[in-house]
C-alpha positions in Angstrom: -22.6 -30.5 162.0 -22.5 -28.0 159.1 -25.4 -25.6 158.7 -26.9 -24.4 155.4 -29.5 -22.0 154.1 -31.5 -25.2 153.4 -31.9 -29.0 153.9 -30.5 -31.5 151.0 -33.9 -32.8 150.0 -34.0 -36.8 150.4 -37.0 -38.9 149.0 -37.6 -41.9 146.9 -40.4 -40.6 144.1 -38.7 -37.7 142.6 -37.0 -34.6 142.5 -37.0 -31.1 140.7 -34.5 -28.4 141.1 -34.7 -25.0 138.7 -33.9 -21.3 139.3 -37.5 -20.5 139.8 -40.0 -22.0 142.3 -42.9 -22.3 139.9 -41.0 -23.8 137.5 -40.0 -26.8 139.9 -43.4 -26.8 140.8 -44.9 -27.6 137.5 -42.2 -30.1 136.9 -43.2 -31.8 140.1 -46.9 -31.8 138.9 -46.1 -33.7 135.7 -43.8 -36.5 137.9 -47.0 -36.8 140.3 -49.0 -37.2 137.0 -47.0 -40.0 136.0 -44.7 -38.1 134.0 -41.2 -39.1 133.3 -38.1 -36.6 134.2 -38.3 -35.6 130.5 -42.0 -34.3 131.0 -41.0 -32.5 133.8 -38.1 -30.9 132.4 -40.0 -29.6 129.5 -42.8 -28.4 131.5 -40.7 -26.5 133.9 -38.7 -25.2 130.7 -41.4 -23.5 129.3 -42.7 -21.8 132.8 -39.0 -20.4 133.1 -40.0 -18.7 129.6 -42.6 -16.9 131.5 -41.3 -16.4 134.9 -38.0 -15.3 134.0 -38.3 -13.5 130.4 -35.1 -11.4 131.3 -33.0 -14.8 131.2 -34.7 -16.9 128.6 -37.5 -17.2 126.2 -39.2 -19.4 123.6 -37.4 -18.6 120.6 -33.6 -19.2 122.6 -31.4 -22.4 122.6 -31.2 -25.4 125.1 -28.6 -27.8 125.6 -29.2 -31.2 127.9 -27.9 -34.0 129.0 -30.5 -36.9 129.4 -29.5 -40.2 131.1 -32.3 -43.0 130.6 -33.6 -45.6 133.7 -30.6 -47.8 133.7 -28.3 -46.4 131.0 -25.0 -46.2 131.4 -24.3 -43.2 129.5 -26.3 -40.1 129.0 -27.3 -38.5 125.5 -26.6 -35.1 124.7 -29.5 -33.1 123.0 -28.7 -30.4 121.0 -31.0 -27.2 121.0 -28.4 -25.1 119.7 -29.6 -23.1 116.6 -27.1 -22.5 113.9 -26.2 -19.6 111.6 -28.7 -18.5 108.8 -28.1 -19.0 105.5 -27.2 -15.1 105.2 -24.8 -14.9 107.8 -21.9 -14.5 106.0 -18.4 -12.7 107.3 -18.4 -10.8 104.3 -22.1 -9.6 105.0 -21.4 -8.4 108.3 -18.4 -6.8 107.4 -20.1 -5.2 104.5 -22.6 -3.7 107.5 -19.7 -1.9 108.9 -18.8 -4.7 111.7 -15.8 -6.2 113.0 -17.5 -7.7 115.9 -21.0 -9.2 116.0 -23.2 -7.0 118.4 -24.9 -8.4 121.6 -28.4 -7.2 120.6 -30.0 -6.8 117.2 -31.2 -8.8 114.4 -27.9 -9.7 113.1 -27.2 -11.5 116.3 -30.0 -14.1 115.7 -29.1 -17.6 114.8 -31.9 -20.4 114.0 -34.1 -20.6 117.4 -33.5 -24.3 118.9 -35.2 -24.3 122.4 -38.8 -25.4 120.8 -37.6 -28.1 118.5 -35.2 -29.7 121.4 -37.7 -29.6 123.7 -40.4 -31.1 121.3 -37.4 -34.2 120.5 -36.8 -34.6 124.6 -40.5 -35.2 125.0 -40.9 -37.3 121.9 -38.2 -39.8 122.8 -38.4 -39.8 126.7 -41.4 -38.5 127.7 -45.1 -40.2 128.7 -47.3 -37.3 128.9 -49.1 -35.4 125.7 -48.3 -32.0 125.0 -51.2 -30.1 126.0 -50.5 -31.3 129.8 -47.1 -30.2 129.6 -47.6 -27.0 128.1 -50.7 -26.3 130.6 -48.7 -24.7 133.4 -46.7 -21.9 131.2 -49.7 -21.2 129.2 -51.4 -20.6 132.3 -49.2 -18.5 133.7 -48.9 -16.6 130.6 -52.8 -16.0 130.1 -53.8 -15.4 133.5 -50.7 -14.1 134.9 -47.6 -14.6 137.4 -46.2 -12.3 140.3 -43.3 -10.7 138.3 -39.8 -10.7 139.5 -38.1 -7.9 140.9 -34.9 -8.7 138.8 -37.6 -8.7 135.4 -39.2 -5.4 136.7 -35.9 -4.1 137.0 -34.9 -5.3 133.6 -38.0 -3.7 131.8 -37.6 -0.2 133.6 -34.1 0.0 132.4 -35.1 -0.5 128.8 -38.7 1.4 128.6 -37.0 3.8 126.5 -35.7 1.4 123.9 -39.1 -0.2 123.6 -40.6 3.3 123.4 -38.5 4.8 121.1 -36.5 1.9 118.8 -38.4 -1.5 119.5 -42.5 -0.2 119.4 -43.2 -4.1 119.0 -41.8 -4.7 122.6 -43.8 -1.7 124.4 -47.4 -3.5 124.3 -45.7 -7.0 125.9 -43.5 -5.8 128.5 -44.9 -2.1 128.9 -48.5 -2.9 129.2 -50.5 0.2 129.7 -47.5 2.5 128.6 -45.6 1.8 132.0 -43.4 -0.7 133.5 -44.7 -3.3 135.6 -43.5 -3.1 139.3 -42.2 -6.2 141.1 -44.9 -8.5 142.9 -47.2 -7.0 140.1 -49.6 -10.0 138.2 -48.1 -9.9 134.8 -49.3 -11.6 131.8 -48.0 -12.7 128.1 -51.4 -13.0 126.2 -49.6 -13.1 122.9 -47.2 -15.8 124.0 -50.0 -17.9 125.3 -51.8 -17.6 122.1 -48.8 -19.1 120.6 -48.5 -22.0 122.7 -52.4 -22.7 122.6 -52.3 -22.6 118.7 -49.3 -25.1 118.7 -51.6 -27.2 120.7 -54.3 -27.1 119.0 -52.5 -27.7 115.8 -51.1 -30.9 117.3 -54.0 -31.9 118.7 -55.5 -31.7 114.8 -53.2 -34.5 113.8 -54.8 -37.2 115.8 -55.0 -38.9 119.0 -51.4 -40.5 118.6 -48.9 -38.8 121.1 -46.0 -38.8 118.7 -48.0 -37.5 115.7 -48.9 -34.5 117.6 -45.6 -33.8 119.0 -44.6 -33.7 115.2 -47.1 -31.6 114.0 -46.1 -29.2 116.9 -42.6 -29.3 115.2 -43.9 -28.5 111.6 -46.2 -25.7 112.9 -43.0 -23.8 114.8 -40.5 -24.7 112.2 -42.6 -24.6 108.7 -45.9 -23.0 110.2 -47.2 -20.3 111.8 -44.4 -19.3 113.8 -42.1 -19.5 111.1 -44.3 -17.2 109.1 -44.3 -14.9 111.7 -40.6 -14.5 112.0 -40.1 -14.3 108.5 -42.7 -11.6 107.6 -40.9 -9.6 110.6 -37.5 -9.8 109.5 -38.2 -9.0 106.0 -38.6 -5.2 106.4 -37.4 -4.8 110.4 -34.4 -2.6 110.8 -33.6 -1.9 114.3 -31.2 -0.6 116.7 -28.6 -2.8 117.8 -25.8 -2.7 120.5 -23.5 -0.8 118.3 -26.1 2.1 118.2 -26.8 1.6 114.4 -29.8 0.2 112.9 -29.4 -3.0 111.1 -31.6 -5.6 109.1 -31.5 -9.3 110.3 -30.7 -12.2 107.9 -32.9 -15.4 109.4 -35.8 -16.7 107.5 -38.1 -19.0 107.5 -36.4 -21.2 105.3 -33.3 -21.1 107.8 -36.0 -22.3 110.6 -37.4 -25.2 108.2 -34.0 -26.7 107.4 -32.3 -27.1 110.9 -34.0 -29.6 113.3 -32.4 -30.5 117.1 -30.7 -33.7 117.2 -29.1 -36.4 119.5 -25.6 -37.0 120.1 -22.9 -38.8 122.3 -21.3 -36.8 125.2 -18.0 -36.3 126.4 -16.0 -37.8 129.4 -13.2 -38.1 131.7 -12.9 -40.2 134.7 -11.6 -38.6 138.1 -11.0 -39.9 141.7 -13.0 -42.9 141.0 -16.0 -40.4 138.9 -17.4 -40.1 135.8 -18.2 -37.2 134.6 -19.9 -36.1 131.0 -20.5 -33.2 129.6 -21.6 -31.5 126.2 -19.3 -30.9 123.3 -16.9 -28.7 121.9 -19.5 -26.5 120.2 -20.3 -25.5 124.3 -17.7 -24.4 126.8 -18.4 -27.8 128.8 -14.9 -29.4 127.9 -13.6 -26.5 130.1 -14.7 -28.5 133.3 -13.5 -32.0 132.0 -10.0 -30.3 131.2 -9.8 -28.7 134.6 -10.5 -32.1 136.3 -7.8 -33.8 134.2 -5.3 -31.3 135.4 -6.1 -31.7 138.7 -6.1 -35.3 138.7 -2.8 -35.7 140.5 -3.4 -33.5 143.0 -4.2 -34.5 146.7 -7.4 -32.4 146.6 -9.0 -33.7 149.8 -6.0 -32.3 151.7 -6.6 -28.8 150.9 -9.1 -26.6 152.8 -12.1 -26.0 149.8 -12.2 -22.2 151.5 -8.3 -21.6 151.3 -6.2 -20.0 149.2 -4.3 -22.8 147.9 -7.6 -24.7 146.4 -9.0 -21.3 144.9 -5.6 -20.6 143.5 -4.8 -24.1 141.9 -8.6 -24.2 140.7 -8.4 -20.5 139.1 -5.1 -21.1 137.5 -6.4 -24.4 135.7 -9.5 -22.7 134.8 -7.3 -19.9 133.3 -5.6 -22.6 130.6 -8.6 -24.4 130.0 -10.5 -21.2 128.9 -7.3 -20.3 126.6 -7.9 -23.9 125.1 -11.6 -23.1 124.9 -10.9 -20.0 122.8 -8.2 -21.4 120.8 -9.2 -24.6 119.8 -13.1 -25.2 120.7 -16.2 -24.9 117.5 -18.3 -26.7 116.0 -17.2 -30.6 115.5 -19.7 -31.1 112.9 -17.6 -28.1 110.6 -14.5 -27.8 112.1 -11.8 -30.4 113.1 -11.6 -29.8 116.8 -8.6 -31.7 118.7 -10.9 -32.9 121.6 -8.9 -36.2 121.9 -5.7 -34.1 122.4 -7.3 -31.4 125.0 -9.0 -33.8 126.8 -5.9 -35.9 127.0 -3.7 -36.6 130.4 -0.6 -35.6 128.7 -2.1 -32.4 127.3 -3.3 -31.0 130.9 -0.3 -32.6 132.7 1.9 -30.2 130.7 -0.6 -27.0 131.8 -0.6 -28.5 135.3 3.3 -27.9 135.3 2.9 -24.6 133.8 1.0 -23.7 137.4 2.7 -21.9 139.8 2.3 -20.4 143.3 1.9 -16.8 141.7 -1.2 -15.7 139.5 -0.6 -15.7 135.9 -1.4 -12.3 133.7 -1.3 -13.8 130.3 -3.4 -16.2 128.0 -1.5 -19.5 128.2 -3.2 -22.0 125.9 -1.9 -25.4 125.4 0.3 -26.5 122.4 -0.9 -28.2 119.6 1.2 -29.4 116.6 -0.2 -27.8 113.3 -2.5 -25.8 114.9 -0.2 -22.6 116.2 -2.0 -20.1 113.6 -5.2 -20.5 116.0 -3.4 -19.7 119.4 -1.8 -16.6 117.2 -5.1 -15.4 116.2 -6.9 -16.0 119.8 -3.7 -14.0 121.0 -4.4 -11.1 118.6 -7.8 -10.9 119.4 -7.1 -11.0 123.0 -5.2 -7.7 122.7 -7.6 -6.0 120.7 -10.4 -6.5 123.6 -8.5 -5.7 126.7 -9.7 -2.6 128.4 -6.4 -0.9 127.4 -7.7 -1.1 123.9 -10.5 0.8 124.9 -13.9 -1.8 124.4 -16.8 -0.2 124.6 -15.5 3.3 124.3 -17.8 6.0 122.7 -20.9 3.9 122.5 -23.7 6.5 121.3 -26.6 7.3 123.1 -28.7 4.4 123.7 -26.8 1.9 122.4 -25.6 1.0 126.3 -29.2 0.4 126.8 -29.2 -2.5 124.3 -26.0 -3.5 125.2 -27.5 -5.2 128.4 -26.2 -9.0 129.2 -29.1 -11.7 129.5 -28.2 -14.5 131.7 -29.9 -18.1 131.8 -31.7 -20.6 133.5 -31.1 -24.3 134.5 -33.3 -27.5 135.1 -32.5 -30.6 136.6 -34.8 -33.8 137.2 -34.8 -37.0 138.4 -37.9 -39.3 138.6 -38.7 -42.3 140.2 -37.4 -44.7 137.5 -34.2 -43.2 137.5 -34.3 -41.2 134.5 -32.5 -37.8 134.9 -32.3 -34.4 132.9 -30.0 -31.6 133.2 -30.9 -28.6 131.0 -29.9 -25.1 130.5 -32.1 -23.1 128.6 -31.1 -19.4 127.4 -31.5 -17.1 124.9 -34.5 -14.9 123.4 -34.3 -12.3 126.4 -36.2 -9.5 126.3 -33.1 -7.1 126.2 -32.1 -9.0 123.0 -34.3 -8.1 120.4 -37.2 -6.8 119.5 -40.8 -8.8 120.0 -41.7 -10.9 117.2 -45.6 -9.7 116.5 -48.0 -11.7 117.2 -45.7 -14.4 119.1 -45.4 -12.1 122.3 -41.3 -13.0 122.3 -38.1 -11.8 121.1 -35.2 -13.6 119.0 -32.0 -14.5 120.5 -28.5 -13.1 120.0 -26.3 -16.2 120.3 -24.5 -15.5 116.9 -22.5 -12.8 119.1 -20.3 -15.4 120.3 -18.6 -16.2 116.2 -15.8 -14.3 115.0 -15.6 -12.0 112.0 -12.4 -13.7 111.0 -11.6 -16.5 108.7 -10.6 -19.9 108.9 -11.1 -20.3 112.8 -13.2 -23.0 114.4 -15.8 -20.2 115.6 -15.5 -18.3 112.6 -19.2 -17.1 111.3 -20.4 -19.6 108.9 -23.8 -20.6 107.5 -24.9 -23.6 109.0 -22.5 -23.2 112.3 -23.5 -23.8 115.8 -21.8 -20.7 117.9 -19.7 -22.1 120.6 -21.7 -21.8 123.3 -21.5 -21.2 127.0 -24.3 -23.7 128.3 -23.0 -26.3 129.9 -25.3 -28.8 131.7 -23.6 -31.7 133.7 -24.0 -35.1 134.8 -21.9 -37.2 136.6 -21.8 -40.8 138.5 -20.0 -41.2 141.8 -18.0 -43.9 143.2 -20.4 -45.3 144.9 -22.5 -45.4 141.7 -24.9 -42.1 142.9 -25.9 -40.4 139.9 -25.6 -36.5 139.8 -27.6 -34.0 137.2 -26.4 -30.3 138.1 -25.8 -27.0 136.4 -26.0 -23.3 136.8 -26.9 -19.9 134.7 -23.8 -17.7 134.4 -22.3 -17.4 130.9 -18.4 -17.8 131.3 -18.9 -18.7 134.8 -21.0 -21.7 134.5 -18.1 -24.6 134.6 -16.2 -22.2 137.2 -18.9 -22.5 139.9 -19.5 -26.2 138.4 -16.0 -27.2 139.1 -15.9 -26.2 142.5 -19.1 -27.5 143.2 -18.1 -30.9 141.9 -14.8 -30.7 143.7 -16.3 -30.0 146.8 -18.5 -33.1 146.5 -15.6 -35.4 145.3 -12.5 -34.5 147.4 -14.4 -32.8 150.3 -17.4 -35.3 151.2 -20.1 -32.2 151.3 -23.5 -32.9 150.5 -25.6 -31.1 147.5 -26.8 -28.2 149.7 -23.4 -27.7 151.1 -21.6 -27.8 148.2 -23.9 -25.2 146.8 -24.0 -23.1 150.0 -19.9 -22.5 150.0 -18.4 -19.5 148.9 -18.0 -19.3 145.6 -15.3 -17.2 143.3 -14.5 -17.2 139.4 -11.9 -15.3 137.0 -12.6 -13.0 134.3 -9.0 -13.6 132.9 -10.4 -14.9 129.6 -11.8 -14.0 126.5 -15.6 -12.9 127.2 -18.2 -15.0 125.0 -20.4 -11.9 125.2 -20.2 -8.4 123.4 -17.8 -6.5 123.5 -15.8 -9.6 124.1 -13.6 -8.1 126.5 -10.5 -9.4 128.3 -9.6 -8.8 132.2 -6.4 -10.1 132.8 -5.7 -11.6 136.3 -9.3 -10.9 137.3 -10.6 -13.0 140.2 -14.0 -12.5 142.1 -14.3 -14.0 145.2 -17.4 -14.1 147.7 -16.7 -12.3 151.1 -17.8 -15.3 152.7 -14.5 -16.8 152.1 -12.0 -16.1 155.2 -10.0 -12.6 155.1 -6.9 -14.9 155.4 -8.0 -16.5 152.0 -8.6 -13.3 150.6 -5.4 -11.7 151.6 -3.3 -14.2 150.5 -4.9 -14.6 146.9 -4.3 -10.5 146.6 -0.7 -11.5 147.7 0.1 -14.1 145.0 -1.0 -11.2 142.3 -4.6 -12.0 141.8 -6.5 -9.0 141.0 -9.2 -9.5 143.2 -12.9 -8.4 143.3 -14.4 -9.0 146.7 -18.6 -9.6 145.5 -21.6 -8.7 147.2 -22.7 -11.0 149.8 -24.6 -14.4 148.1 -24.0 -13.1 144.4 -22.1 -15.4 142.5 -23.2 -18.9 141.1 -27.0 -20.0 140.8 -26.5 -23.8 140.9 -29.2 -26.5 141.0 -28.3 -30.0 141.4 -30.2 -33.6 141.8 -29.2 -37.1 142.6 -30.0 -40.6 142.4 -28.4 -43.2 145.1 -28.0 -47.1 143.8 -30.8 -48.0 146.7 -33.4 -45.4 145.2 -33.2 -42.4 147.5 -33.1 -39.3 145.2 -31.9 -36.0 146.8 -32.1 -32.2 145.7 -30.7 -28.7 146.4 -30.9 -25.2 144.9 -28.7 -22.1 145.8 -30.2 -19.8 148.1 -28.5 -16.9 146.0 -31.1 -14.4 144.3 -33.5 -15.8 146.4 -35.5 -17.5 143.6 -34.2 -21.3 143.1 -36.0 -24.1 144.9 -35.6 -27.9 144.6 -38.9 -29.9 145.4 -39.3 -33.5 145.9 -40.8 -36.2 148.0 
């Protein structure tokens, strides 16, 4: 018998797993009230805006996978906003930039999360908008016990809020001081924004769809967009470079964009089918790793042994090199996704994996795209620690160069509808608060490059190649799975380990989550200052000592983390007989699965 930190939950009614217990309970309430997985996911998503504001916000973004009951294939919901009309390489170069800052107004793209949630709610939900938003409005208006991580993030930025981002101080420093962990914390401006959206929705009449459409208009063309537009006309604020700059986002940019549905990408592996979002995310990385390892007898390898960790790490290095050389927005660039997911392309990668750790970048060769590989290799040379990335930052710039993170939601309902969503952006540490709205803008534009002619070049209307990467799969026995994790560049690294444990080692959801995790920094970071750590491999100390020493002997530049510090995986599943299952990570002591 394998002991886990928690049981794998099982029932027949529904399961919700998120990165905060209050969000999980809010989602479960929607299921109890007759709502679908979409209603539950939307309710949980808005609660996460309130209780984890250092990891996501209402003006951020959300990609999701939605599997309707009885459907063979999920849908992809694109809630990733695009670069504003004024976001040209020439303008950013004129601002003295050769890389987009990790915070500040020039790092902002069109907010995408709200419209995406509304689209999901309209097309796959049942409950009215007011009911779905009620839990989030309650916690924003009446308060919630503040997490220690949020309190720490606010305390670390108190000086910035007071001296550089004065619109943030009244929200995050109530009474002029940083709140303490466990204190009741409120965001009345955010609550008022949502209340007004509900009021404008209900003014459209009793029809549910009409109400949701009215809320979408109020956000993209009404008072929310107007507040953002008015603030950005004059605001000139500190960013991660230590300079003060104006933004380029306008209300018209918001009016011109809306969330969309699209088809997923998929591969088959060992009798399973795995679905991911498109190449505007890093999702295909996981699919490429599965393709690379399709010929290996992984079930014969110890899941915590050095051979397994080495093999997966080396496959990840090659998939991430492909990500940087070839991924981007397929709506605006010709992405060779069929080649990238092909057996031949990934077999060539697999043949390149030896017994020693590789220390250089190895994208696969694709005829006609050699210039993209050359550009990638030149960028990595510029961004290695030896090249001085991050050196000489001005005073206070380091305070506004704090990485945010992400949250995650998985839901399955009694009818068999499933959702996997990974909201992010709009962190309290990313930008000043928009006056009257109580929340800041996102910084996803930092994932563009200021070099011409690449799939990831900054361009008006382009989606940044995001790290956000929800997942779904169907097992050989017909069981459907929804899973994911926060973690930036680590999202698909932790997810592939979780998935391989399910497929090849017969673990249940909680066992696969609780097992020790690892990830590599041997990639071009997606976040400012876009650093590279050649040969890096982080492992949790729960790996056997013999595994750690073997990996070090293979040439991996090993970092042993603090205990229970890698990954924030959540997962739900639906068996063909109607049994639902759920699990959530014990790491950070926040995530919970609930269900019955």
